SERO-4910 file (N, C-alpha, C, O; in steps of 0.05 Angstrom, whole numbers):
BEGIN
 pado doro    nc1    nc2    nc3   cac1   cac2   cac3    cc1    cc2    cc3    oc1    oc2    oc3
  Unk    A    244    136  -1097    226    124  -1117    208    103  -1104    185     99  -1112
  Unk    A    219     89  -1084    204     69  -1071    180     81  -1056    157     71  -1057
  Unk    A    185    104  -1043    163    119  -1030    143    129  -1050    119    129  -1045
  Unk    A    153    138  -1073    135    148  -1094    115    126  -1103     91    131  -1105
  Unk    A    126    102  -1107    109     80  -1116     89     71  -1095     66     65  -1101
  Unk    A     99     70  -1069     81     63  -1047     59     84  -1044     36     77  -1040
  Unk    A     66    109  -1046     46    131  -1045     27    129  -1068      3    133  -1064
  Unk    A     36    123  -1092     19    121  -1115     -1     98  -1111    -24    100  -1119
  Unk    A      9     75  -1100     -9     53  -1096    -31     60  -1076    -55     54  -1081
  Unk    A    -24     74  -1054    -44     81  -1034    -65    101  -1046    -89     97  -1041
  Unk    A    -55    120  -1061    -74    140  -1072    -92    128  -1094   -115    134  -1095
  Unk    A    -80    110  -1109    -96     97  -1130   -118     79  -1118   -140     78  -1128
  Unk    A   -111     65  -1096   -130     47  -1084   -152     64  -1070   -176     56  -1072
  Unk    A   -145     86  -1057   -165    103  -1044   -184    114  -1065   -208    114  -1062
  Unk    A   -173    124  -1087   -190    136  -1108   -207    115  -1121   -230    121  -1129
  Unk    A   -197     91  -1124   -213     69  -1135   -237     62  -1117   -259     57  -1127
  Unk    A   -232     62  -1091   -254     56  -1072   -275     78  -1074   -299     72  -1075
  Unk    A   -267    103  -1076   -286    125  -1078   -300    125  -1105   -322    135  -1107
  Unk    A   -287    113  -1125   -300    112  -1152   -326     97  -1151   -344    103  -1166
  Unk    A   -328     76  -1134   -352     61  -1132   -371     70  -1110   -391     58  -1105
  Unk    A   -363     91  -1096   -378    100  -1072   -403    115  -1079   -423    113  -1063
  Unk    A   -404    129  -1101   -427    146  -1107   -453    129  -1111   -474    137  -1102
  Unk    A   -450    107  -1124   -473     90  -1128   -484     79  -1101   -508     79  -1096
  Unk    A   -466     71  -1084   -474     61  -1057   -486     83  -1041   -507     79  -1029
  Unk    A   -474    107  -1041   -485    130  -1026   -513    137  -1036   -531    142  -1020
  Unk    A   -516    138  -1062   -542    145  -1074   -564    125  -1066   -586    133  -1060
  Unk    A   -557    100  -1065   -576     79  -1057   -584     82  -1028   -608     82  -1021
  Unk    A   -564     85  -1010   -570     87   -981   -584    113   -975   -601    114   -957
  Unk    A   -578    135   -990   -591    160   -984   -621    160   -990   -635    179   -983
  Unk    A   -630    140  -1004   -659    138  -1009   -674    133   -983   -698    140   -981
  Unk    A   -661    121   -963   -675    115   -938   -661    126   -913   -673    126   -891
  Unk    A   -637    136   -916   -623    148   -893   -615    177   -901   -601    180   -921
  Unk    A   -623    197   -886   -616    225   -894   -586    230   -892   -572    216   -878
  Unk    A   -576    250   -907   -547    253   -912   -530    256   -887   -509    243   -884
  Unk    A   -538    273   -868   -521    278   -845   -522    254   -825   -502    249   -811
  Unk    A   -544    240   -825   -546    216   -809   -527    194   -821   -514    180   -806
  Unk    A   -527    192   -847   -509    173   -860   -480    181   -855   -463    163   -851
  Unk    A   -474    206   -856   -447    216   -851   -439    208   -822   -416    199   -818
  Unk    A   -457    212   -803   -451    206   -775   -446    176   -772   -427    168   -758
  Unk    A   -462    159   -785   -458    130   -784   -431    122   -796   -417    105   -786
  Unk    A   -424    135   -819   -397    130   -831   -375    135   -811   -357    119   -808
  Unk    A   -378    157   -797   -356    166   -779   -354    150   -753   -332    144   -743
  Unk    A   -377    142   -742   -376    126   -718   -364     99   -723   -349     88   -707
  Unk    A   -371     87   -747   -360     61   -754   -330     65   -762   -313     49   -753
  Unk    A   -324     85   -778   -296     89   -786   -278     95   -763   -255     84   -762
  Unk    A   -287    112   -744   -270    118   -721   -265     94   -703   -243     89   -694
  Unk    A   -286     78   -699   -284     54   -683   -262     35   -694   -246     24   -679
  Unk    A   -262     32   -720   -242     14   -733   -214     26   -730   -196     11   -723
  Unk    A   -211     51   -737   -185     64   -736   -174     66   -708   -150     63   -703
  Unk    A   -191     72   -688   -182     75   -661   -172     49   -650   -152     48   -635
  Unk    A   -186     27   -657   -177      0   -648   -149     -6   -659   -132    -16   -645
  Unk    A   -145      0   -685   -119     -4   -697    -98     14   -684    -75      6   -680
  Unk    A   -106     39   -679    -87     58   -667    -78     49   -639    -54     51   -633
  Unk    A    -96     38   -624    -89     29   -597    -71      4   -598    -52      2   -583
  Unk    A    -76    -14   -617    -59    -37   -620    -31    -29   -628    -11    -38   -617
  Unk    A    -29    -10   -648     -3      0   -657     11     15   -635     36     14   -632
  Unk    A     -5     30   -619      7     46   -597     20     28   -576     41     35   -565
  Unk    A      8      6   -570     19    -13   -550     45    -26   -561     63    -32   -545
  Unk    A     46    -30   -587     70    -43   -599     93    -23   -601    116    -31   -595
  Unk    A     88      2   -609    109     21   -615    114     42   -593    134     56   -593
  Unk    A     95     44   -575     97     65   -555     82     90   -565     86     98   -588
  Unk    A     65    101   -548     48    123   -556     64    149   -559     79    157   -541
  Unk    A     60    162   -582     74    188   -587     56    211   -578     32    211   -584
  Unk    A     67    230   -564     52    252   -553     43    271   -575     58    278   -593
  Unk    A     17    279   -574      6    298   -593      6    325   -579     -6    328   -558
  Unk    A     18    345   -592     20    372   -580     -6    388   -584    -23    380   -600
  Unk    A     -7    411   -571    -30    428   -573    -33    438   -602    -55    439   -613
  Unk    A    -11    444   -615    -11    453   -643    -21    431   -661    -36    436   -680
  Unk    A    -14    406   -655    -23    383   -671    -53    380   -668    -67    375   -688
  Unk    A    -64    383   -644    -93    380   -639   -108    401   -655   -129    396   -666
  Unk    A    -97    426   -656   -111    447   -671   -111    440   -701   -131    446   -715
  Unk    A    -90    428   -711    -88    421   -739   -108    398   -744   -122    398   -765
  Unk    A   -110    379   -726   -129    357   -729   -158    367   -728   -175    358   -743
  Unk    A   -162    387   -711   -189    400   -709   -196    412   -736   -218    409   -746
  Unk    A   -177    427   -748   -182    440   -774   -187    420   -796   -205    424   -812
  Unk    A   -171    399   -797   -174    378   -818   -202    365   -815   -216    360   -834
  Unk    A   -209    358   -790   -234    346   -784   -258    363   -792   -278    354   -802
  Unk    A   -255    390   -788   -276    408   -794   -279    413   -824   -301    408   -835
  Unk    A   -258    423   -836   -260    432   -864   -262    408   -883   -275    410   -904
  Unk    A   -248    386   -876   -248    364   -895   -269    343   -890   -286    338   -906
  Unk    A   -268    331   -866   -285    308   -861   -313    316   -853   -332    300   -855
  Unk    A   -317    341   -843   -344    350   -837   -356    366   -860   -376    357   -872
  Unk    A   -344    389   -866   -356    407   -886   -356    393   -914   -376    392   -927
  Unk    A   -333    383   -922   -330    372   -949   -348    348   -954   -363    346   -973
  Unk    A   -347    329   -935   -362    304   -940   -392    309   -936   -409    297   -949
  Unk    A   -399    327   -917   -428    334   -914   -439    347   -939   -460    340   -948
  Unk    A   -423    365   -951   -432    378   -976   -433    357   -998   -451    359  -1015
  Unk    A   -415    338   -998   -415    317  -1018   -440    300  -1017   -453    295  -1037
  Unk    A   -448    292   -992   -472    276   -989   -497    292   -996   -515    281  -1010
  Unk    A   -499    317   -986   -523    333   -992   -524    339  -1022   -546    338  -1033
  Unk    A   -501    345  -1034   -501    351  -1062   -509    327  -1079   -523    330  -1099
  Unk    A   -499    303  -1072   -506    279  -1086   -536    273  -1084   -548    264  -1103
  Unk    A   -547    278  -1060   -576    274  -1056   -592    292  -1074   -613    285  -1084
  Unk    A   -583    317  -1078   -598    337  -1093   -591    336  -1123   -605    348  -1139
  Unk    A   -570    322  -1130   -562    320  -1158   -564    291  -1167   -584    277  -1162
  Unk    A   -544    281  -1181   -543    252  -1188   -514    243  -1186   -496    259  -1183
  Unk    A   -510    217  -1187   -483    205  -1183   -464    215  -1205   -440    220  -1199
  Unk    A   -474    218  -1230   -456    226  -1252   -446    254  -1247   -422    259  -1250
  Unk    A   -464    273  -1240   -456    300  -1235   -437    302  -1211   -417    316  -1212
  Unk    A   -443    286  -1190   -426    286  -1166   -398    276  -1173   -378    287  -1163
  Unk    A   -396    256  -1190   -370    244  -1196   -352    264  -1212   -329    267  -1206
  Unk    A   -364    278  -1232   -348    295  -1248   -340    321  -1234   -318    331  -1238
  Unk    A   -358    332  -1218   -351    357  -1204   -330    353  -1183   -310    367  -1182
  Unk    A   -334    332  -1166   -314    328  -1145   -288    317  -1155   -267    320  -1141
  Unk    A   -287    305  -1178   -262    296  -1190   -245    319  -1200   -221    315  -1207
  Unk    A   -256    343  -1200   -240    366  -1208   -223    378  -1186   -209    398  -1190
  Unk    A   -225    367  -1162   -210    377  -1139   -180    379  -1143   -167    396  -1131
  Unk    A   -167    361  -1160   -138    364  -1163   -129    391  -1173   -107    400  -1166
  Unk    A   -146    405  -1188   -139    432  -1197   -134    450  -1173   -115    465  -1173
  Unk    A   -152    448  -1154   -150    466  -1130   -129    456  -1111   -116    471  -1097
  Unk    A   -124    429  -1111   -102    419  -1094    -76    430  -1103    -59    439  -1087
  Unk    A    -71    431  -1130    -46    442  -1141    -44    471  -1134    -22    481  -1127
  Unk    A    -66    486  -1136    -65    515  -1130    -60    520  -1100    -42    536  -1093
  Unk    A    -74    505  -1082    -70    509  -1054    -42    500  -1045    -29    512  -1028
  Unk    A    -32    478  -1058     -5    468  -1051     16    489  -1059     37    491  -1046
  Unk    A     11    504  -1080     30    524  -1089     33    546  -1067     55    555  -1062
  Unk    A     10    554  -1055     11    577  -1037     15    568  -1008     28    583   -992
  Unk    A      4    545  -1000      6    536   -972     32    520   -967     45    524   -947
  Unk    A     38    502   -986     61    484   -982     85    494   -997    107    483   -995
  Unk    A     81    515  -1014    103    526  -1030    114    506  -1050    138    507  -1057
  Unk    A     97    487  -1059    105    468  -1080    107    483  -1106     91    500  -1113
  Unk    A    127    476  -1122    131    489  -1148    109    480  -1168    103    456  -1170
  Unk    A     99    500  -1183     80    494  -1204     95    490  -1230     98    509  -1246
  Unk    A    105    466  -1234    122    460  -1256    106    455  -1282     82    449  -1281
  Unk    A    120    457  -1304    107    451  -1330     97    423  -1331     76    417  -1342
  Unk    A    112    404  -1318    105    376  -1318     78    372  -1303     61    357  -1312
  Unk    A     74    387  -1281     49    385  -1266     26    396  -1283      4    384  -1283
  Unk    A     31    418  -1296      9    431  -1312      1    412  -1335    -23    409  -1340
  Unk    A     21    401  -1349     15    382  -1371     -1    358  -1360    -20    349  -1373
  Unk    A      8    347  -1337     -6    324  -1326    -34    331  -1319    -53    315  -1324
  Unk    A    -38    354  -1307    -65    363  -1299    -83    366  -1324   -107    358  -1323
  Unk    A    -73    378  -1345    -89    382  -1369    -96    355  -1382   -118    351  -1392
  Unk    A    -76    337  -1383    -80    310  -1395   -102    295  -1379   -121    284  -1391
  Unk    A    -99    295  -1352   -119    281  -1336   -146    293  -1338   -166    279  -1339
  Unk    A   -148    320  -1338   -174    333  -1340   -187    326  -1367   -211    321  -1368
  Unk    A   -172    326  -1388   -182    318  -1414   -192    289  -1414   -213    283  -1425
  Unk    A   -177    272  -1400   -186    244  -1398   -212    241  -1384   -229    224  -1392
  Unk    A   -216    256  -1362   -242    255  -1348   -265    263  -1365   -286    250  -1366
  Unk    A   -261    286  -1380   -282    295  -1398   -289    275  -1419   -312    271  -1426
  Unk    A   -268    261  -1430   -273    241  -1451   -288    217  -1439   -305    206  -1452
  Unk    A   -280    208  -1415   -292    184  -1403   -322    189  -1397   -338    172  -1404
  Unk    A   -328    210  -1383   -356    214  -1374   -370    238  -1386   -393    244  -1379
  Unk    A   -356    252  -1405   -368    274  -1418   -371    299  -1401   -363    299  -1377
  Unk    A   -381    319  -1412   -385    344  -1397   -415    349  -1394   -424    372  -1392
  Unk    A   -430    328  -1392   -459    330  -1390   -467    334  -1361   -480    317  -1349
  Unk    A   -460    357  -1349   -468    363  -1322   -495    377  -1323   -498    397  -1337
  Unk    A   -514    367  -1308   -541    378  -1309   -543    402  -1290   -557    400  -1269
  Unk    A   -530    424  -1297   -529    447  -1279   -557    459  -1276   -565    467  -1254
  Unk    A   -572    461  -1298   -599    473  -1296   -617    456  -1280   -633    466  -1263
  Unk    A   -616    430  -1284   -633    412  -1269   -625    409  -1240   -642    409  -1222
  Unk    A   -599    408  -1235   -589    404  -1208   -571    428  -1200   -549    424  -1191
  Unk    A   -582    452  -1203   -566    476  -1197   -555    476  -1169   -531    478  -1165
  Unk    A   -572    473  -1149   -563    474  -1121   -546    450  -1114   -526    453  -1099
  Unk    A   -552    427  -1124   -536    404  -1120   -508    408  -1131   -488    400  -1119
  Unk    A   -506    419  -1155   -480    424  -1168   -464    445  -1153   -440    442  -1150
  Unk    A   -477    465  -1143   -464    486  -1127   -453    475  -1101   -430    481  -1093
  Unk    A   -469    458  -1088   -460    445  -1063   -436    427  -1068   -417    425  -1052
  Unk    A   -438    412  -1090   -416    393  -1097   -390    408  -1103   -368    398  -1098
  Unk    A   -392    432  -1115   -369    449  -1120   -356    457  -1093   -331    456  -1091
  Unk    A   -372    464  -1073   -361    469  -1047   -347    445  -1035   -327    448  -1021
  Unk    A   -359    422  -1039   -346    397  -1029   -319    392  -1042   -300    384  -1029
  Unk    A   -317    398  -1068   -292    394  -1083   -270    413  -1073   -248    405  -1070
  Unk    A   -277    439  -1068   -257    458  -1060   -248    452  -1031   -224    454  -1026
  Unk    A   -266    445  -1013   -258    440   -986   -242    413   -984   -225    411   -966
  Unk    A   -247    394  -1002   -231    370  -1002   -203    376  -1011   -184    364  -1001
  Unk    A   -200    395  -1029   -173    404  -1037   -158    416  -1013   -134    410  -1009
  Unk    A   -172    432   -997   -159    443   -973   -151    421   -954   -129    421   -942
  Unk    A   -169    401   -950   -162    378   -933   -136    365   -942   -119    360   -925
  Unk    A   -134    359   -967   -111    345   -977    -85    360   -972    -64    347   -965
  Unk    A    -85    386   -975    -61    402   -970    -54    402   -940    -31    400   -933
  Unk    A    -74    405   -923    -68    406   -894    -61    379   -883    -48    377   -862
  Unk    A    -70    358   -895    -61    331   -888    -31    328   -893    -16    317   -877
  Unk    A    -22    340   -915      7    340   -921     22    355   -900     44    347   -892
  Unk    A     11    377   -891     24    393   -869     25    376   -844     46    375   -831
  Unk    A      3    363   -837      2    347   -812     21    323   -814     31    314   -793
  Unk    A     25    312   -838     42    288   -840     71    293   -834     87    274   -830
  Unk    A     79    319   -832    106    325   -824    110    321   -795    133    318   -785
  Unk    A     88    319   -779     91    317   -750     77    292   -738     83    284   -716
  Unk    A     58    281   -753     43    257   -743     41    236   -765     44    242   -788
  Unk    A     37    211   -756     33    190   -776      4    190   -787    -13    203   -775
  Unk    A      1    177   -809    -25    178   -823    -48    167   -808    -71    176   -809
  Unk    A    -43    145   -792    -64    133   -776    -74    152   -755    -98    154   -751
  Unk    A    -56    166   -742    -64    185   -721    -80    208   -733   -101    216   -723
  Unk    A    -71    218   -756    -85    240   -769   -113    232   -777   -132    247   -771
  Unk    A   -116    209   -789   -142    200   -799   -161    195   -776   -184    204   -776
  Unk    A   -152    180   -755   -170    173   -733   -180    197   -718   -204    199   -714
  Unk    A   -162    215   -710   -171    237   -693   -185    259   -709   -202    274   -698
  Unk    A   -178    263   -735   -193    281   -751   -222    272   -755   -240    288   -755
  Unk    A   -225    246   -759   -252    235   -761   -267    238   -734   -291    243   -734
  Unk    A   -253    235   -712   -266    239   -686   -277    268   -683   -299    272   -674
  Unk    A   -261    287   -691   -270    315   -690   -294    319   -708   -314    332   -701
  Unk    A   -293    308   -732   -316    311   -751   -341    297   -740   -363    306   -745
  Unk    A   -337    275   -725   -359    262   -712   -373    280   -692   -398    281   -691
  Unk    A   -357    295   -677   -368    314   -657   -383    336   -672   -405    343   -663
  Unk    A   -372    346   -694   -386    367   -709   -412    358   -721   -432    373   -722
  Unk    A   -412    333   -730   -436    322   -744   -459    315   -725   -482    316   -733
  Unk    A   -453    307   -700   -473    297   -682   -497    315   -678   -519    305   -680
  Unk    A   -494    341   -671   -518    357   -667   -536    359   -692   -560    360   -691
  Unk    A   -523    360   -716   -538    361   -741   -553    335   -746   -575    335   -756
  Unk    A   -540    313   -739   -552    287   -742   -577    285   -724   -598    275   -733
  Unk    A   -575    293   -699   -597    292   -680   -621    308   -690   -644    300   -689
  Unk    A   -614    332   -700   -636    349   -711   -649    337   -735   -673    339   -739
  Unk    A   -633    324   -752   -643    313   -777   -661    289   -772   -683    287   -784
  Unk    A   -654    271   -753   -671    248   -749   -697    255   -734   -715    239   -734
  Unk    A   -698    279   -722   -723    288   -710   -743    297   -731   -767    297   -726
  Unk    A   -732    303   -755   -750    313   -776   -755    293   -798   -776    293   -811
  Unk    A   -735    275   -802   -738    256   -824   -737    227   -814   -724    221   -793
  Unk    A   -750    210   -828   -751    182   -820   -725    168   -830   -714    174   -851
  Unk    A   -716    148   -814   -693    133   -821   -701    103   -821   -714     94   -802
  Unk    A   -693     89   -842   -701     61   -844   -676     43   -847   -659     48   -864
  Unk    A   -675     22   -831   -653      2   -833   -665    -26   -838   -654    -46   -829
  Unk    A   -687    -27   -852   -702    -52   -855   -693    -69   -879   -706    -88   -886
  Unk    A   -670    -62   -891   -660    -76   -914   -631    -85   -909   -615    -70   -898
  Unk    A   -625   -110   -916   -598   -120   -913   -579   -103   -929   -556    -98   -920
  Unk    A   -587    -95   -953   -569    -80   -971   -564    -52   -961   -542    -41   -965
  Unk    A   -583    -40   -947   -579    -14   -934   -557    -16   -912   -539      0   -910
  Unk    A   -560    -37   -895   -540    -41   -874   -513    -47   -885   -493    -37   -876
  Unk    A   -512    -64   -907   -487    -71   -920   -474    -46   -932   -450    -42   -931
  Unk    A   -491    -29   -943   -481     -4   -955   -469     15   -934   -449     27   -939
  Unk    A   -482     17   -911   -472     33   -889   -445     23   -879   -427     38   -874
  Unk    A   -444     -4   -876   -418    -16   -866   -396    -12   -887   -373     -6   -879
  Unk    A   -403    -14   -912   -383     -9   -933   -373     20   -932   -349     25   -933
  Unk    A   -391     39   -929   -384     67   -928   -367     73   -903   -349     89   -904
  Unk    A   -374     60   -881   -359     65   -856   -332     52   -855   -312     65   -848
  Unk    A   -331     27   -863   -305     12   -860   -287     16   -884   -263     22   -880
  Unk    A   -298     13   -908   -281     14   -932   -276     42   -941   -254     51   -945
  Unk    A   -299     57   -946   -296     84   -958   -287    105   -938   -276    126   -946
  Unk    A   -290    100   -912   -282    120   -892   -255    111   -879   -235    123   -884
  Unk    A   -256     91   -862   -232     82   -848   -210     74   -867   -187     83   -865
  Unk    A   -217     58   -887   -196     48   -906   -186     69   -925   -162     74   -927
  Unk    A   -205     81   -940   -197    100   -961   -185    126   -950   -166    136   -961
  Unk    A   -197    136   -928   -185    160   -916   -156    156   -907   -139    173   -912
  Unk    A   -151    133   -895   -124    127   -886   -106    124   -910    -84    135   -910
  Unk    A   -114    110   -931    -98    106   -954    -91    133   -968    -69    137   -977
  Unk    A   -111    150   -970   -107    176   -982    -87    193   -966    -68    204   -978
  Unk    A    -90    193   -940    -71    208   -923    -43    196   -924    -23    211   -924
  Unk    A    -42    170   -925    -15    157   -926     -2    163   -953     22    168   -954
  Unk    A    -17    163   -974     -6    169  -1000      4    198  -1001     26    203  -1013
  Unk    A    -10    216   -989     -1    244   -989     23    248   -971     39    266   -975
  Unk    A     26    230   -952     50    231   -935     75    224   -951     97    234   -946
  Unk    A     71    206   -971     94    196   -986     99    211  -1012    121    209  -1023
  Unk    A     80    227  -1021     82    242  -1046     77    271  -1041     65    278  -1020
  Unk    A     84    288  -1060     76    316  -1057     46    319  -1064     36    303  -1079
  Unk    A     33    339  -1053      4    342  -1056     -4    346  -1085    -24    335  -1094
  Unk    A     11    362  -1099      4    368  -1127      5    343  -1145    -14    339  -1160
  Unk    A     26    328  -1143     28    303  -1159      8    282  -1150     -4    269  -1167
  Unk    A      5    279  -1124    -13    259  -1114    -42    265  -1120    -59    247  -1122
  Unk    A    -49    291  -1124    -77    298  -1129    -87    286  -1155   -111    282  -1158
  Unk    A    -69    280  -1174    -78    269  -1200    -93    243  -1197   -108    235  -1215
  Unk    A    -88    228  -1175   -101    202  -1172   -131    205  -1167   -146    186  -1170
  Unk    A   -140    230  -1161   -169    234  -1158   -183    229  -1185   -206    221  -1185
  Unk    A   -169    233  -1207   -181    229  -1233   -187    200  -1239   -201    194  -1259
  Unk    A   -177    182  -1223   -183    153  -1227   -212    147  -1219   -223    126  -1227
  Unk    A   -224    164  -1203   -251    158  -1193   -271    153  -1215   -284    132  -1215
  Unk    A   -274    171  -1235   -294    165  -1255   -287    141  -1273   -305    127  -1283
  Unk    A   -261    136  -1276   -253    113  -1292   -261     87  -1278   -273     69  -1290
  Unk    A   -255     85  -1252   -263     62  -1237   -293     59  -1235   -304     37  -1237
  Unk    A   -306     82  -1231   -336     82  -1230   -348     71  -1255   -367     55  -1255
  Unk    A   -338     80  -1278   -348     70  -1304   -342     40  -1307   -358     25  -1317
  Unk    A   -318     32  -1299   -310      4  -1302   -328    -14  -1285   -337    -36  -1293
  Unk    A   -333     -5  -1260   -351    -21  -1242   -379    -22  -1253   -393    -42  -1249
  Unk    A   -388      0  -1265   -414      0  -1278   -416    -21  -1300   -437    -34  -1303
  Unk    A   -394    -24  -1315   -393    -45  -1336   -392    -72  -1323   -406    -91  -1333
  Unk    A   -376    -76  -1302   -372   -102  -1291   -396   -112  -1275   -403   -135  -1277
  Unk    A   -408    -94  -1259   -429   -102  -1241   -457    -97  -1251   -476   -112  -1246
  Unk    A   -460    -75  -1266   -487    -67  -1275   -491    -71  -1305   -512    -64  -1316
  Unk    A   -471    -83  -1318   -473    -89  -1346   -477    -65  -1364   -490    -66  -1385
  Unk    A   -466    -42  -1355   -467    -18  -1371   -446    -20  -1393   -426    -34  -1390
  Unk    A   -451     -7  -1416   -433     -9  -1439   -409     10  -1436   -412     32  -1425
  Unk    A   -386      1  -1447   -363     18  -1448   -356     22  -1478   -356      4  -1493
  Unk    A   -350     48  -1485   -343     53  -1513   -314     62  -1515   -299     61  -1495
  Unk    A   -306     71  -1538   -279     79  -1542   -271    103  -1526   -247    106  -1519
  Unk    A   -290    120  -1518   -284    143  -1501   -272    135  -1475   -254    148  -1464
  Unk    A   -282    113  -1464   -272    103  -1438   -242     96  -1440   -226    104  -1423
  Unk    A   -235     82  -1461   -208     72  -1463   -189     95  -1470   -166     96  -1460
  Unk    A   -198    114  -1487   -181    137  -1494   -177    155  -1469   -155    163  -1463
  Unk    A   -199    161  -1456   -197    178  -1432   -181    165  -1410   -165    179  -1397
  Unk    A   -185    140  -1406   -170    125  -1385   -141    125  -1391   -124    127  -1373
  Unk    A   -134    122  -1417   -105    122  -1425    -93    150  -1419    -70    151  -1411
  Unk    A   -107    171  -1424    -97    198  -1419    -93    202  -1389    -73    214  -1381
  Unk    A   -111    193  -1373   -108    195  -1344    -84    180  -1334    -69    190  -1317
  Unk    A    -81    155  -1343    -58    139  -1335    -32    151  -1345    -12    150  -1331
  Unk    A    -32    163  -1368     -8    176  -1379     -1    200  -1361     23    205  -1355
  Unk    A    -21    215  -1352    -17    239  -1335     -5    230  -1309     14    243  -1298
  Unk    A    -15    208  -1297     -4    198  -1272     24    189  -1276     41    193  -1258
  Unk    A     30    176  -1298     57    167  -1304     77    190  -1306     99    188  -1295
  Unk    A     68    211  -1319     85    235  -1321     91    247  -1294    113    255  -1288
  Unk    A     70    247  -1277     73    258  -1250     92    242  -1233    108    253  -1218
  Unk    A     91    216  -1236    109    198  -1221    138    201  -1230    157    197  -1214
  Unk    A    142    209  -1255    169    212  -1265    181    239  -1257    206    243  -1258
  Unk    A    164    257  -1248    173    285  -1243    193    286  -1220    214    299  -1222
  Unk    A    187    273  -1197    205    275  -1174    232    263  -1178    252    277  -1171
  Unk    A    235    239  -1188    262    229  -1193    279    246  -1211    303    249  -1207
  Unk    A    266    258  -1232    281    275  -1251    292    300  -1236    315    307  -1240
  Unk    A    275    312  -1219    284    336  -1204    307    329  -1185    325    344  -1181
  Unk    A    305    305  -1172    326    297  -1154    352    293  -1168    373    300  -1158
  Unk    A    351    280  -1191    375    275  -1206    389    301  -1215    413    304  -1213
  Unk    A    373    321  -1223    383    346  -1231    396    361  -1208    417    373  -1211
  Unk    A    384    358  -1184    395    371  -1161    421    358  -1152    439    372  -1143
  Unk    A    423    332  -1156    447    318  -1148    471    326  -1165    494    326  -1156
  Unk    A    465    333  -1190    486    340  -1209    499    367  -1200    522    372  -1207
  Unk    A    484    383  -1186    494    409  -1177    508    409  -1151    519    429  -1142
  Unk    A    508    385  -1138    522    383  -1112    552    383  -1116    563    372  -1135
  Unk    A    567    397  -1097    596    397  -1100    607    369  -1095    597    354  -1078
  Unk    A    628    362  -1109    640    335  -1107    659    335  -1083    672    314  -1078
***
């Protein structure tokens, strides 16, 4: 139960950070093209994580990474941190923050499906009820007003980002059986940085990049340090401590936090839909957290005395 709560805290914090990320991304993307911004996120994020990794390595002793581990880190870096986040940035640029938030917040559905087949996690009635409750909460909070006709290509690209992020989450759970979360996050980001570099070079040759604003620089630092190094580590750590299906529900906190920050910082209005939808999402997360202890208790009753 202690691990469950620690994992829940990490996942909730990561999702909350990402909840406010779309507005920052949209602002910075006005002057920095998407793959260049992605590259900047990763160079900053990797620098922060690698420094922490080296400090921890000197304290605890460096653990050897096997060839199989490297291949897994390569795959996580490619499908999750390169393909998924690149599609997310490009899709957000071609759509709007609202559409991006609601489409990518649907990834828990695919995480549960992938976890069933890849991790062999049980698709319990409790998980299904939690997923339906949380999905309903998201629709109530931000509506189903997705501008598919206006932002068709952006919506399609964001759907790809959502599915590949689900794959990332499942394979991070696989990797956490052999490596710690800090190692997974740092080296997967390093691989994604390698994948992103040629596209970034090509992009800046065609498009102009401007860093002439304090807020643009602050936005890039926020995306690199907080949304990348911090939130990626927290998400991976949370998945290490919880099962992928149950942990996936915390993705639904993104639109709730985004709406709350819009009210707090941008003076946007909140109506009854926000509180009703938020309550459903929190209820779904609560049901998910209760699932594991109940299964363990039932299993213990069947043990021979």
